[in-house]
mmCIF file of the N, C-alpha and C atoms, coordinates in Angstrom:
data_MODEL
# 
_entry.id   MODEL 
# 
loop_
_atom_site.group_PDB 
_atom_site.id 
_atom_site.type_symbol 
_atom_site.label_atom_id 
_atom_site.label_alt_id 
_atom_site.label_comp_id 
_atom_site.label_asym_id 
_atom_site.label_entity_id 
_atom_site.label_seq_id 
_atom_site.pdbx_PDB_ins_code 
_atom_site.Cartn_x 
_atom_site.Cartn_y 
_atom_site.Cartn_z 
_atom_site.occupancy 
_atom_site.B_iso_or_equiv 
_atom_site.pdbx_formal_charge 
_atom_site.auth_seq_id 
_atom_site.auth_comp_id 
_atom_site.auth_asym_id 
_atom_site.auth_atom_id 
_atom_site.pdbx_PDB_model_num 
ATOM 1   N N  . UNK A 1 1  ? 5.625   -6.146 30.028 1.00 0.00 ? 1  UNK A N  1 
ATOM 2   C CA . UNK A 1 1  ? 6.272   -5.161 30.849 1.00 0.00 ? 1  UNK A CA 1 
ATOM 3   C C  . UNK A 1 1  ? 6.998   -4.159 29.954 1.00 0.00 ? 1  UNK A C  1 
ATOM 4   N N  . UNK A 1 2  ? 7.017   -2.909 30.338 1.00 0.00 ? 2  UNK A N  1 
ATOM 5   C CA . UNK A 1 2  ? 7.630   -1.843 29.553 1.00 0.00 ? 2  UNK A CA 1 
ATOM 6   C C  . UNK A 1 2  ? 9.086   -2.131 29.213 1.00 0.00 ? 2  UNK A C  1 
ATOM 7   N N  . UNK A 1 3  ? 9.832   -2.721 30.097 1.00 0.00 ? 3  UNK A N  1 
ATOM 8   C CA . UNK A 1 3  ? 11.247  -2.984 29.840 1.00 0.00 ? 3  UNK A CA 1 
ATOM 9   C C  . UNK A 1 3  ? 11.459  -4.004 28.720 1.00 0.00 ? 3  UNK A C  1 
ATOM 10  N N  . UNK A 1 4  ? 10.408  -4.691 28.306 1.00 0.00 ? 4  UNK A N  1 
ATOM 11  C CA . UNK A 1 4  ? 10.518  -5.675 27.234 1.00 0.00 ? 4  UNK A CA 1 
ATOM 12  C C  . UNK A 1 4  ? 10.363  -5.060 25.844 1.00 0.00 ? 4  UNK A C  1 
ATOM 13  N N  . UNK A 1 5  ? 10.027  -3.779 25.759 1.00 0.00 ? 5  UNK A N  1 
ATOM 14  C CA . UNK A 1 5  ? 9.829   -3.117 24.472 1.00 0.00 ? 5  UNK A CA 1 
ATOM 15  C C  . UNK A 1 5  ? 11.182  -2.736 23.886 1.00 0.00 ? 5  UNK A C  1 
ATOM 16  N N  . UNK A 1 6  ? 11.362  -3.059 22.605 1.00 0.00 ? 6  UNK A N  1 
ATOM 17  C CA . UNK A 1 6  ? 12.593  -2.693 21.903 1.00 0.00 ? 6  UNK A CA 1 
ATOM 18  C C  . UNK A 1 6  ? 12.223  -1.997 20.602 1.00 0.00 ? 6  UNK A C  1 
ATOM 19  N N  . UNK A 1 7  ? 12.841  -0.876 20.334 1.00 0.00 ? 7  UNK A N  1 
ATOM 20  C CA . UNK A 1 7  ? 12.621  -0.149 19.088 1.00 0.00 ? 7  UNK A CA 1 
ATOM 21  C C  . UNK A 1 7  ? 13.739  -0.469 18.118 1.00 0.00 ? 7  UNK A C  1 
ATOM 22  N N  . UNK A 1 8  ? 13.382  -0.519 16.847 1.00 0.00 ? 8  UNK A N  1 
ATOM 23  C CA . UNK A 1 8  ? 14.383  -0.697 15.807 1.00 0.00 ? 8  UNK A CA 1 
ATOM 24  C C  . UNK A 1 8  ? 13.888  -0.011 14.544 1.00 0.00 ? 8  UNK A C  1 
ATOM 25  N N  . UNK A 1 9  ? 14.773  0.173  13.616 1.00 0.00 ? 9  UNK A N  1 
ATOM 26  C CA . UNK A 1 9  ? 14.419  0.754  12.329 1.00 0.00 ? 9  UNK A CA 1 
ATOM 27  C C  . UNK A 1 9  ? 13.542  -0.234 11.565 1.00 0.00 ? 9  UNK A C  1 
ATOM 28  N N  . UNK A 1 10 ? 12.542  0.293  10.862 1.00 0.00 ? 10 UNK A N  1 
ATOM 29  C CA . UNK A 1 10 ? 11.667  -0.570 10.066 1.00 0.00 ? 10 UNK A CA 1 
ATOM 30  C C  . UNK A 1 10 ? 12.464  -1.245 8.958  1.00 0.00 ? 10 UNK A C  1 
ATOM 31  N N  . UNK A 1 11 ? 12.066  -2.450 8.632  1.00 0.00 ? 11 UNK A N  1 
ATOM 32  C CA . UNK A 1 11 ? 12.688  -3.225 7.556  1.00 0.00 ? 11 UNK A CA 1 
ATOM 33  C C  . UNK A 1 11 ? 11.638  -3.496 6.487  1.00 0.00 ? 11 UNK A C  1 
ATOM 34  N N  . UNK A 1 12 ? 12.087  -3.793 5.289  1.00 0.00 ? 12 UNK A N  1 
ATOM 35  C CA . UNK A 1 12 ? 11.133  -4.046 4.206  1.00 0.00 ? 12 UNK A CA 1 
ATOM 36  C C  . UNK A 1 12 ? 10.206  -5.214 4.519  1.00 0.00 ? 12 UNK A C  1 
ATOM 37  N N  . UNK A 1 13 ? 10.667  -6.190 5.279  1.00 0.00 ? 13 UNK A N  1 
ATOM 38  C CA . UNK A 1 13 ? 9.788   -7.320 5.623  1.00 0.00 ? 13 UNK A CA 1 
ATOM 39  C C  . UNK A 1 13 ? 8.693   -6.929 6.618  1.00 0.00 ? 13 UNK A C  1 
ATOM 40  N N  . UNK A 1 14 ? 8.759   -5.720 7.162  1.00 0.00 ? 14 UNK A N  1 
ATOM 41  C CA . UNK A 1 14 ? 7.728   -5.214 8.072  1.00 0.00 ? 14 UNK A CA 1 
ATOM 42  C C  . UNK A 1 14 ? 6.568   -4.548 7.323  1.00 0.00 ? 14 UNK A C  1 
ATOM 43  N N  . UNK A 1 15 ? 6.672   -4.417 6.018  1.00 0.00 ? 15 UNK A N  1 
ATOM 44  C CA . UNK A 1 15 ? 5.731   -3.618 5.232  1.00 0.00 ? 15 UNK A CA 1 
ATOM 45  C C  . UNK A 1 15 ? 4.270   -4.020 5.418  1.00 0.00 ? 15 UNK A C  1 
ATOM 46  N N  . UNK A 1 16 ? 3.959   -5.297 5.368  1.00 0.00 ? 16 UNK A N  1 
ATOM 47  C CA . UNK A 1 16 ? 2.557   -5.734 5.493  1.00 0.00 ? 16 UNK A CA 1 
ATOM 48  C C  . UNK A 1 16 ? 1.977   -5.370 6.860  1.00 0.00 ? 16 UNK A C  1 
ATOM 49  N N  . UNK A 1 17 ? 2.735   -5.579 7.915  1.00 0.00 ? 17 UNK A N  1 
ATOM 50  C CA . UNK A 1 17 ? 2.257   -5.242 9.267  1.00 0.00 ? 17 UNK A CA 1 
ATOM 51  C C  . UNK A 1 17 ? 2.119   -3.728 9.425  1.00 0.00 ? 17 UNK A C  1 
ATOM 52  N N  . UNK A 1 18 ? 3.051   -2.970 8.866  1.00 0.00 ? 18 UNK A N  1 
ATOM 53  C CA . UNK A 1 18 ? 2.953   -1.511 8.929  1.00 0.00 ? 18 UNK A CA 1 
ATOM 54  C C  . UNK A 1 18 ? 1.700   -1.026 8.206  1.00 0.00 ? 18 UNK A C  1 
ATOM 55  N N  . UNK A 1 19 ? 1.386   -1.664 7.104  1.00 0.00 ? 19 UNK A N  1 
ATOM 56  C CA . UNK A 1 19 ? 0.177   -1.322 6.361  1.00 0.00 ? 19 UNK A CA 1 
ATOM 57  C C  . UNK A 1 19 ? -1.074  -1.597 7.192  1.00 0.00 ? 19 UNK A C  1 
ATOM 58  N N  . UNK A 1 20 ? -1.085  -2.682 7.949  1.00 0.00 ? 20 UNK A N  1 
ATOM 59  C CA . UNK A 1 20 ? -2.212  -2.989 8.842  1.00 0.00 ? 20 UNK A CA 1 
ATOM 60  C C  . UNK A 1 20 ? -2.400  -1.898 9.893  1.00 0.00 ? 20 UNK A C  1 
ATOM 61  N N  . UNK A 1 21 ? -1.301  -1.368 10.394 1.00 0.00 ? 21 UNK A N  1 
ATOM 62  C CA . UNK A 1 21 ? -1.360  -0.304 11.404 1.00 0.00 ? 21 UNK A CA 1 
ATOM 63  C C  . UNK A 1 21 ? -1.805  1.009  10.766 1.00 0.00 ? 21 UNK A C  1 
ATOM 64  N N  . UNK A 1 22 ? -1.320  1.295  9.582  1.00 0.00 ? 22 UNK A N  1 
ATOM 65  C CA . UNK A 1 22 ? -1.556  2.572  8.899  1.00 0.00 ? 22 UNK A CA 1 
ATOM 66  C C  . UNK A 1 22 ? -2.966  2.691  8.314  1.00 0.00 ? 22 UNK A C  1 
ATOM 67  N N  . UNK A 1 23 ? -3.505  1.576  7.826  1.00 0.00 ? 23 UNK A N  1 
ATOM 68  C CA . UNK A 1 23 ? -4.797  1.565  7.122  1.00 0.00 ? 23 UNK A CA 1 
ATOM 69  C C  . UNK A 1 23 ? -5.922  2.312  7.861  1.00 0.00 ? 23 UNK A C  1 
ATOM 70  N N  . UNK A 1 24 ? -6.181  2.058  9.144  1.00 0.00 ? 24 UNK A N  1 
ATOM 71  C CA . UNK A 1 24 ? -7.286  2.747  9.815  1.00 0.00 ? 24 UNK A CA 1 
ATOM 72  C C  . UNK A 1 24 ? -7.111  4.274  9.871  1.00 0.00 ? 24 UNK A C  1 
ATOM 73  N N  . UNK A 1 25 ? -5.875  4.731  9.921  1.00 0.00 ? 25 UNK A N  1 
ATOM 74  C CA . UNK A 1 25 ? -5.635  6.175  9.969  1.00 0.00 ? 25 UNK A CA 1 
ATOM 75  C C  . UNK A 1 25 ? -5.975  6.838  8.640  1.00 0.00 ? 25 UNK A C  1 
ATOM 76  N N  . UNK A 1 26 ? -5.721  6.150  7.546  1.00 0.00 ? 26 UNK A N  1 
ATOM 77  C CA . UNK A 1 26 ? -6.060  6.686  6.230  1.00 0.00 ? 26 UNK A CA 1 
ATOM 78  C C  . UNK A 1 26 ? -7.568  6.629  6.016  1.00 0.00 ? 26 UNK A C  1 
ATOM 79  N N  . UNK A 1 27 ? -8.182  5.515  6.377  1.00 0.00 ? 27 UNK A N  1 
ATOM 80  C CA . UNK A 1 27 ? -9.604  5.305  6.102  1.00 0.00 ? 27 UNK A CA 1 
ATOM 81  C C  . UNK A 1 27 ? -10.541 6.079  7.029  1.00 0.00 ? 27 UNK A C  1 
ATOM 82  N N  . UNK A 1 28 ? -10.147 6.299  8.282  1.00 0.00 ? 28 UNK A N  1 
ATOM 83  C CA . UNK A 1 28 ? -11.110 6.800  9.264  1.00 0.00 ? 28 UNK A CA 1 
ATOM 84  C C  . UNK A 1 28 ? -10.732 8.096  9.963  1.00 0.00 ? 28 UNK A C  1 
ATOM 85  N N  . UNK A 1 29 ? -9.603  8.703  9.591  1.00 0.00 ? 29 UNK A N  1 
ATOM 86  C CA . UNK A 1 29 ? -9.198  9.947  10.249 1.00 0.00 ? 29 UNK A CA 1 
ATOM 87  C C  . UNK A 1 29 ? -8.683  10.946 9.220  1.00 0.00 ? 29 UNK A C  1 
ATOM 88  N N  . UNK A 1 30 ? -8.418  12.137 9.685  1.00 0.00 ? 30 UNK A N  1 
ATOM 89  C CA . UNK A 1 30 ? -7.823  13.176 8.837  1.00 0.00 ? 30 UNK A CA 1 
ATOM 90  C C  . UNK A 1 30 ? -6.341  13.344 9.155  1.00 0.00 ? 30 UNK A C  1 
ATOM 91  N N  . UNK A 1 31 ? -5.759  12.380 9.839  1.00 0.00 ? 31 UNK A N  1 
ATOM 92  C CA . UNK A 1 31 ? -4.362  12.474 10.263 1.00 0.00 ? 31 UNK A CA 1 
ATOM 93  C C  . UNK A 1 31 ? -3.402  12.319 9.085  1.00 0.00 ? 31 UNK A C  1 
ATOM 94  N N  . UNK A 1 32 ? -3.733  11.481 8.133  1.00 0.00 ? 32 UNK A N  1 
ATOM 95  C CA . UNK A 1 32 ? -2.858  11.213 6.992  1.00 0.00 ? 32 UNK A CA 1 
ATOM 96  C C  . UNK A 1 32 ? -3.181  12.164 5.847  1.00 0.00 ? 32 UNK A C  1 
ATOM 97  N N  . UNK A 1 33 ? -2.191  12.465 5.033  1.00 0.00 ? 33 UNK A N  1 
ATOM 98  C CA . UNK A 1 33 ? -2.420  13.272 3.837  1.00 0.00 ? 33 UNK A CA 1 
ATOM 99  C C  . UNK A 1 33 ? -2.849  12.406 2.655  1.00 0.00 ? 33 UNK A C  1 
ATOM 100 N N  . UNK A 1 34 ? -2.905  11.109 2.851  1.00 0.00 ? 34 UNK A N  1 
ATOM 101 C CA . UNK A 1 34 ? -3.310  10.212 1.773  1.00 0.00 ? 34 UNK A CA 1 
ATOM 102 C C  . UNK A 1 34 ? -4.828  10.046 1.783  1.00 0.00 ? 34 UNK A C  1 
ATOM 103 N N  . UNK A 1 35 ? -5.392  9.886  0.588  1.00 0.00 ? 35 UNK A N  1 
ATOM 104 C CA . UNK A 1 35 ? -6.834  9.681  0.457  1.00 0.00 ? 35 UNK A CA 1 
ATOM 105 C C  . UNK A 1 35 ? -7.182  8.210  0.297  1.00 0.00 ? 35 UNK A C  1 
ATOM 106 N N  . UNK A 1 36 ? -6.232  7.429  -0.191 1.00 0.00 ? 36 UNK A N  1 
ATOM 107 C CA . UNK A 1 36 ? -6.442  5.999  -0.381 1.00 0.00 ? 36 UNK A CA 1 
ATOM 108 C C  . UNK A 1 36 ? -5.318  5.235  0.301  1.00 0.00 ? 36 UNK A C  1 
ATOM 109 N N  . UNK A 1 37 ? -5.669  4.089  0.835  1.00 0.00 ? 37 UNK A N  1 
ATOM 110 C CA . UNK A 1 37 ? -4.681  3.232  1.491  1.00 0.00 ? 37 UNK A CA 1 
ATOM 111 C C  . UNK A 1 37 ? -3.775  2.640  0.416  1.00 0.00 ? 37 UNK A C  1 
ATOM 112 N N  . UNK A 1 38 ? -2.460  2.648  0.636  1.00 0.00 ? 38 UNK A N  1 
ATOM 113 C CA . UNK A 1 38 ? -1.597  1.934  -0.308 1.00 0.00 ? 38 UNK A CA 1 
ATOM 114 C C  . UNK A 1 38 ? -2.111  0.505  -0.447 1.00 0.00 ? 38 UNK A C  1 
ATOM 115 N N  . UNK A 1 39 ? -2.208  0.018  -1.654 1.00 0.00 ? 39 UNK A N  1 
ATOM 116 C CA . UNK A 1 39 ? -2.890  -1.248 -1.900 1.00 0.00 ? 39 UNK A CA 1 
ATOM 117 C C  . UNK A 1 39 ? -2.090  -2.492 -1.557 1.00 0.00 ? 39 UNK A C  1 
ATOM 118 N N  . UNK A 1 40 ? -0.794  -2.343 -1.325 1.00 0.00 ? 40 UNK A N  1 
ATOM 119 C CA . UNK A 1 40 ? -0.022  -3.537 -0.968 1.00 0.00 ? 40 UNK A CA 1 
ATOM 120 C C  . UNK A 1 40 ? 1.225   -3.166 -0.193 1.00 0.00 ? 40 UNK A C  1 
ATOM 121 N N  . UNK A 1 41 ? 1.785   -4.160 0.425  1.00 0.00 ? 41 UNK A N  1 
ATOM 122 C CA . UNK A 1 41 ? 3.025   -3.959 1.153  1.00 0.00 ? 41 UNK A CA 1 
ATOM 123 C C  . UNK A 1 41 ? 4.166   -3.545 0.244  1.00 0.00 ? 41 UNK A C  1 
ATOM 124 N N  . UNK A 1 42 ? 4.088   -3.914 -1.047 1.00 0.00 ? 42 UNK A N  1 
ATOM 125 C CA . UNK A 1 42 ? 5.166   -3.542 -1.965 1.00 0.00 ? 42 UNK A CA 1 
ATOM 126 C C  . UNK A 1 42 ? 5.232   -2.032 -2.140 1.00 0.00 ? 42 UNK A C  1 
ATOM 127 N N  . UNK A 1 43 ? 4.094   -1.361 -2.062 1.00 0.00 ? 43 UNK A N  1 
ATOM 128 C CA . UNK A 1 43 ? 4.081   0.099  -2.135 1.00 0.00 ? 43 UNK A CA 1 
ATOM 129 C C  . UNK A 1 43 ? 4.700   0.676  -0.869 1.00 0.00 ? 43 UNK A C  1 
ATOM 130 N N  . UNK A 1 44 ? 4.378   0.103  0.259  1.00 0.00 ? 44 UNK A N  1 
ATOM 131 C CA . UNK A 1 44 ? 4.920   0.561  1.536  1.00 0.00 ? 44 UNK A CA 1 
ATOM 132 C C  . UNK A 1 44 ? 6.432   0.339  1.576  1.00 0.00 ? 44 UNK A C  1 
ATOM 133 N N  . UNK A 1 45 ? 6.904   -0.741 0.994  1.00 0.00 ? 45 UNK A N  1 
ATOM 134 C CA . UNK A 1 45 ? 8.345   -1.035 0.983  1.00 0.00 ? 45 UNK A CA 1 
ATOM 135 C C  . UNK A 1 45 ? 9.141   0.099  0.354  1.00 0.00 ? 45 UNK A C  1 
ATOM 136 N N  . UNK A 1 46 ? 8.567   0.786  -0.620 1.00 0.00 ? 46 UNK A N  1 
ATOM 137 C CA . UNK A 1 46 ? 9.290   1.889  -1.270 1.00 0.00 ? 46 UNK A CA 1 
ATOM 138 C C  . UNK A 1 46 ? 9.457   3.080  -0.341 1.00 0.00 ? 46 UNK A C  1 
ATOM 139 N N  . UNK A 1 47 ? 8.683   3.132  0.736  1.00 0.00 ? 47 UNK A N  1 
ATOM 140 C CA . UNK A 1 47 ? 8.755   4.241  1.685  1.00 0.00 ? 47 UNK A CA 1 
ATOM 141 C C  . UNK A 1 47 ? 9.646   3.936  2.880  1.00 0.00 ? 47 UNK A C  1 
ATOM 142 N N  . UNK A 1 48 ? 10.059  2.697  3.002  1.00 0.00 ? 48 UNK A N  1 
ATOM 143 C CA . UNK A 1 48 ? 10.907  2.305  4.140  1.00 0.00 ? 48 UNK A CA 1 
ATOM 144 C C  . UNK A 1 48 ? 12.349  2.616  3.809  1.00 0.00 ? 48 UNK A C  1 
# 
């Protein structure tokens, strides 16, 4: 149900899951300015 959704600021421990969400946009669309997917969650952590 919509009322069960809660937003919060991303945390460094979210990096791997965020990478899973981001990967298809880099690989299959022109939406991202990146040409290669960040190779690990540790790279994503630096952006959080």
